[in-house]
Each structure stands twice: as C-alpha cells, then as structure tokens.
MDTraj code that builds the backbone (N, CA, C; nanometers):
import mdtraj as md
import numpy as np

residues = "UNK UNK UNK UNK UNK UNK UNK UNK UNK UNK UNK UNK UNK UNK UNK UNK UNK UNK UNK UNK UNK UNK UNK UNK UNK UNK UNK UNK UNK UNK UNK UNK UNK UNK UNK UNK UNK UNK UNK UNK UNK UNK UNK UNK UNK UNK UNK UNK UNK UNK UNK UNK UNK UNK UNK UNK UNK UNK UNK UNK UNK UNK UNK UNK UNK UNK UNK UNK UNK UNK UNK UNK UNK UNK UNK UNK UNK UNK UNK UNK UNK UNK UNK UNK UNK UNK UNK UNK UNK UNK UNK".split()
xyz = np.array([
    [8.8826, -6.6839, -3.6364],
    [8.7863, -6.7290, -3.5472],
    [8.6981, -6.6234, -3.5358],
    [8.7430, -6.4690, -3.5208],
    [8.6545, -6.3577, -3.5185],
    [8.5609, -6.3595, -3.6485],
    [8.6263, -6.3754, -3.7514],
    [8.5395, -6.3866, -3.8775],
    [8.4247, -6.4867, -3.8881],
    [8.4579, -6.6033, -3.8300],
    [8.3404, -6.7018, -3.8001],
    [8.2556, -6.6707, -3.7087],
    [8.2965, -6.6170, -3.5819],
    [8.1971, -6.5690, -3.4913],
    [8.0957, -6.4559, -3.5468],
    [8.1607, -6.3791, -3.6327],
    [8.0716, -6.2627, -3.7015],
    [7.9671, -6.3305, -3.7929],
    [8.0259, -6.4167, -3.8604],
    [7.9303, -6.4985, -3.9587],
    [7.7977, -6.5758, -3.9071],
    [7.8510, -6.6289, -3.7676],
    [7.7402, -6.6982, -3.7205],
    [7.6489, -6.6169, -3.6176],
    [7.7112, -6.4825, -3.5959],
    [7.6203, -6.4190, -3.5162],
    [7.5939, -6.4636, -3.3720],
    [7.7322, -6.4976, -3.3203],
    [7.7273, -6.5735, -3.1923],
    [7.6724, -6.5052, -3.0701],
    [7.5812, -6.5710, -3.0109],
    [7.5117, -6.5010, -2.9072],
    [7.5004, -6.5675, -2.7773],
    [7.5292, -6.7035, -2.7794],
    [7.5500, -6.7775, -2.6597],
    [7.6541, -6.8730, -2.6697],
    [7.6572, -6.9200, -2.5431],
    [7.7751, -7.0312, -2.5087],
    [7.7772, -7.1589, -2.6274],
    [7.6400, -7.2081, -2.6558],
    [7.6593, -7.3311, -2.7354],
    [7.7049, -7.3040, -2.8948],
    [7.6849, -7.1787, -2.9239],
    [7.7369, -7.1517, -3.0422],
    [7.8848, -7.1170, -3.0557],
    [7.9389, -7.0526, -2.9296],
    [8.0871, -7.0335, -2.9265],
    [8.1416, -7.1818, -2.9315],
    [8.0906, -7.2926, -2.8678],
    [8.1791, -7.4055, -2.8382],
    [8.1425, -7.4751, -2.9711],
    [8.0354, -7.4717, -3.0461],
    [8.0362, -7.5153, -3.1665],
    [8.1297, -7.4559, -3.2745],
    [8.1573, -7.3231, -3.2614],
    [8.2327, -7.2665, -3.3518],
    [8.3864, -7.2953, -3.3206],
    [8.4299, -7.3141, -3.2127],
    [8.5583, -7.3829, -3.1720],
    [8.5608, -7.5166, -3.2129],
    [8.4599, -7.5951, -3.2729],
    [8.4738, -7.7317, -3.3088],
    [8.4839, -7.7026, -3.4725],
    [8.3985, -7.6202, -3.5374],
    [8.3951, -7.6336, -3.6694],
    [8.5018, -7.5481, -3.7606],
    [8.5766, -7.4872, -3.6637],
    [8.6883, -7.4015, -3.7399],
    [8.7999, -7.5007, -3.7668],
    [8.8008, -7.6085, -3.6927],
    [8.9133, -7.6962, -3.7264],
    [8.9268, -7.7412, -3.8695],
    [9.0496, -7.7687, -3.9098],
    [9.0898, -7.8021, -4.0546],
    [8.9896, -7.9092, -4.1130],
    [8.9793, -8.0315, -4.0419],
    [8.9046, -8.1473, -4.1076],
    [8.7663, -8.0770, -4.1387],
    [8.6925, -8.0404, -4.0349],
    [8.5463, -7.9828, -4.0376],
    [8.5343, -7.8829, -4.1551],
    [8.6237, -7.7929, -4.1378],
    [8.6113, -7.6773, -4.2341],
    [8.6329, -7.7199, -4.3809],
    [8.7331, -7.7971, -4.4014],
    [8.7505, -7.8273, -4.5406],
    [8.6533, -7.9300, -4.6050],
    [8.5999, -7.9950, -4.5069],
    [8.4739, -8.0841, -4.5424],
    [8.3394, -8.0261, -4.6024],
    [8.3281, -7.8817, -4.5481],
    [8.2107, -7.8081, -4.6310],
    [8.1028, -7.8258, -4.5038],
    [8.1296, -7.8702, -4.3807],
    [8.0417, -7.8846, -4.2685],
    [8.0332, -7.7428, -4.2017],
    [8.1461, -7.6627, -4.2190],
    [8.1424, -7.5297, -4.1401],
    [8.0387, -7.4401, -4.2364],
    [8.0750, -7.4323, -4.3405],
    [7.9782, -7.3518, -4.4408],
    [7.8120, -7.3907, -4.4155],
    [7.7967, -7.5287, -4.3961],
    [7.6609, -7.5914, -4.3977],
    [7.6028, -7.5350, -4.2613],
    [7.6791, -7.5652, -4.1625],
    [7.6443, -7.5166, -4.0242],
    [7.6127, -7.3611, -4.0123],
    [7.6958, -7.2840, -4.0755],
    [7.6605, -7.1411, -4.0847],
    [7.5165, -7.1272, -4.1609],
    [7.4931, -7.1830, -4.2713],
    [7.3776, -7.1708, -4.3595],
    [7.2719, -7.2153, -4.2728],
    [7.2603, -7.3327, -4.2177],
    [7.1568, -7.3916, -4.1363],
    [7.1326, -7.3096, -4.0176],
    [7.2068, -7.2453, -3.9342],
    [7.2088, -7.1753, -3.8323],
    [7.1252, -7.0439, -3.8604],
    [7.1351, -6.9958, -3.9763],
    [7.0705, -6.8697, -4.0142],
    [6.9339, -6.8936, -4.0636],
    [6.9099, -7.0282, -4.1262],
    [6.7906, -7.0787, -4.1675],
    [6.7499, -7.2016, -4.1248],
    [6.7164, -7.2242, -3.9845],
    [6.6606, -7.3480, -3.9321],
    [6.5695, -7.4305, -4.0031],
    [6.4621, -7.3466, -4.0516],
    [6.3623, -7.4172, -4.1220],
    [6.4014, -7.4783, -4.2526],
    [6.5197, -7.4586, -4.3072],
    [6.5679, -7.5658, -4.4372],
    [6.6178, -7.6577, -4.4036],
    [6.6373, -7.7095, -4.2745],
    [6.7072, -7.8212, -4.2255],
    [6.6225, -7.9472, -4.2584],
    [6.6778, -8.0637, -4.3266],
    [6.6083, -8.1628, -4.3371],
    [6.6781, -8.2767, -4.2737],
    [6.6145, -8.3779, -4.1842],
    [6.6786, -8.4837, -4.1294],
    [6.6547, -8.5957, -4.2128],
    [6.7559, -8.6717, -4.2292],
    [6.7498, -8.8239, -4.3148],
    [6.6817, -8.9205, -4.2226],
    [6.6744, -8.8987, -4.1088],
    [6.6080, -9.0036, -4.0186],
    [6.5621, -8.9480, -3.8992],
    [6.4613, -9.0017, -3.8216],
    [6.4162, -8.9325, -3.6882],
    [6.5316, -8.9286, -3.5905],
    [6.6316, -9.0455, -3.6059],
    [6.7304, -9.0477, -3.5011],
    [6.8376, -8.9327, -3.5225],
    [6.8511, -8.8771, -3.6453],
    [6.9217, -8.7379, -3.6898],
    [6.8797, -8.6446, -3.6170],
    [6.7409, -8.6119, -3.6092],
    [6.6659, -8.5121, -3.5624],
    [6.6853, -8.5181, -3.4100],
    [6.6727, -8.6381, -3.3344],
    [6.6947, -8.6566, -3.2160],
    [6.8246, -8.6040, -3.1579],
    [6.9067, -8.6696, -3.2296],
    [7.0579, -8.6385, -3.1824],
    [7.1319, -8.5226, -3.2202],
    [7.0833, -8.4637, -3.3418],
    [7.1546, -8.3472, -3.3951],
    [7.0766, -8.2207, -3.4238],
    [6.9787, -8.2300, -3.3498],
    [6.8915, -8.0973, -3.3559],
    [6.9550, -7.9721, -3.3145],
    [7.0355, -7.9845, -3.2145],
    [7.1104, -7.8633, -3.1461],
    [7.1974, -7.8277, -3.2347],
    [7.2662, -7.9038, -3.3178],
    [7.3598, -7.8379, -3.4326],
    [7.3008, -7.8696, -3.5714],
    [7.1804, -7.8288, -3.5849],
    [7.1104, -7.8165, -3.7050],
    [7.1549, -7.9403, -3.7892],
    [7.1675, -8.0392, -3.7479],
    [7.1671, -8.1736, -3.8537],
    [7.3330, -8.1925, -3.8880],
    [7.4183, -8.1184, -3.8444],
    [7.5528, -8.1205, -3.8897],
    [7.6431, -8.1853, -3.7654],
    [7.7003, -8.2902, -3.8089],
    [7.7860, -8.3431, -3.7034],
    [7.9026, -8.2764, -3.6613],
    [7.8918, -8.1870, -3.5805],
    [8.0011, -8.0950, -3.5414],
    [8.1143, -8.1504, -3.4600],
    [8.0370, -8.2432, -3.3447],
    [8.1494, -8.3040, -3.2550],
    [8.1790, -8.4414, -3.2800],
    [8.2758, -8.4920, -3.2316],
    [8.2938, -8.6429, -3.2307],
    [8.1895, -8.7092, -3.1752],
    [8.1453, -8.6585, -3.0572],
    [8.0370, -8.7349, -2.9859],
    [7.9088, -8.7482, -3.0729],
    [7.8837, -8.6552, -3.1541],
    [7.7727, -8.6667, -3.2434],
    [7.7723, -8.7795, -3.3511],
    [7.8993, -8.8096, -3.4060],
    [7.9333, -8.9275, -3.4866],
    [7.8910, -9.0356, -3.3964],
    [7.9457, -9.0564, -3.2771],
    [7.9299, -9.1817, -3.1952],
    [7.7797, -9.1911, -3.1608],
    [7.7089, -9.0703, -3.1434],
    [7.5606, -9.1074, -3.1029],
    [7.4837, -9.1631, -3.2157],
    [7.5137, -9.1119, -3.3338],
    [7.4589, -9.1828, -3.4542],
    [7.4960, -9.3174, -3.4583],
    [7.6175, -9.3397, -3.4416],
    [7.6771, -9.4729, -3.4646],
    [7.6226, -9.5725, -3.3631],
    [7.5859, -9.5212, -3.2405],
    [7.5196, -9.5996, -3.1347],
    [7.3934, -9.6353, -3.1580],
    [7.3119, -9.5561, -3.2166],
    [7.1709, -9.5652, -3.2405],
    [7.1601, -9.6642, -3.3592],
    [7.2402, -9.6711, -3.4524],
    [7.2339, -9.7577, -3.5698],
    [7.3134, -9.9013, -3.5301],
    [7.4086, -9.8683, -3.4525],
    [7.4920, -10.0078, -3.4301],
    [7.4662, -10.0716, -3.2616],
    [7.3667, -10.0132, -3.2218],
    [7.3376, -10.1048, -3.1054],
    [7.4435, -10.1075, -3.0183],
    [7.5288, -9.9947, -2.9659],
    [7.6024, -10.0141, -2.8960],
    [7.7692, -10.0559, -2.9305],
    [7.7863, -10.0802, -3.0469],
    [7.9132, -10.1444, -3.1060],
    [7.9727, -10.0216, -3.1706],
    [8.0206, -9.9032, -3.0833],
    [8.0779, -9.7938, -3.1158],
    [8.2277, -9.7943, -3.1033],
    [8.2990, -9.8823, -3.0468],
    [8.4391, -9.8757, -3.0099],
    [8.4996, -9.8695, -3.1296],
    [8.4983, -9.9324, -3.2348],
    [8.5663, -9.9211, -3.3455],
    [8.5695, -9.7947, -3.4231],
    [8.4416, -9.7225, -3.4372],
    [8.4031, -9.6098, -3.4686],
    [8.4878, -9.4861, -3.3773],
    [8.4883, -9.5035, -3.2496],
    [8.5468, -9.4207, -3.1581],
    [8.7109, -9.4120, -3.1960],
    [8.7572, -9.5281, -3.2311],
    [8.8960, -9.5321, -3.2560],
    [8.9397, -9.4814, -3.3949],
    [8.8489, -9.4754, -3.4787],
    [8.8687, -9.4244, -3.6017],
    [8.8607, -9.2655, -3.5864],
    [8.7697, -9.2232, -3.5374],
    [8.7548, -9.0829, -3.4703],
    [8.8892, -9.0417, -3.4085],
    [8.9261, -9.0939, -3.3267],
    [9.0352, -9.0577, -3.2461],
    [9.1584, -9.0478, -3.3199],
    [9.1768, -9.1097, -3.4346],
    [9.3025, -9.1110, -3.5181],
    [9.3892, -9.2160, -3.4871],
])
top = md.Topology()
chain = top.add_chain()
for i, resn in enumerate(residues, 1):
    res = top.add_residue(resn, chain, resSeq=i)
    for name in ("N", "CA", "C"):
        top.add_atom(name, md.element.get_by_symbol(name[0]), res)
traj = md.Trajectory(xyz[None], top)
C-alpha cells in the first residue's frame, strides 16, 4: 500500500480512497491499477468512449475503480435495470 501511495503521490482523501480500492487483487491484476496511476499523472491523456463515461468517471480518470462506477454506467445504458449487474459484482 505504501508503494502504491508513493506512486500515486497521494495528496488528498479521494486519492487515498481510490488507492484502497485499486490495490485489491481483481483490480490490480486486470491492469486498472496501472492505468489509474498513469492517468492520474497525465489527466490530459484520458479519452472517454462516451459522454456518459466522462460524466460518471471523471473523478477516477475514466477508470472504473469502485463497484458503484460499474453500476452508474450500467444504469445510464440500461435505464435502471441494474439489479442483475449488482448481483454479478457482489459475487
């Protein structure tokens, strides 16, 4: 965790919370942790696939860090039918 905080140059609470989420094995092994670090240091390089992604994921530089991020995107595209997605994320 200390190494991750050093890489992120953690300066605020939101970054600390994101760090505690991206260090988990699933996120880390998927490559999202490295992508989050890269985008945090170079926010101008972030491109969003759709305006909904910018609206919902700008705080995390376009990376789905939290389970809630996945559900926000699913809700935007699925019109509120996110219960099956929530159950999949919950395991």
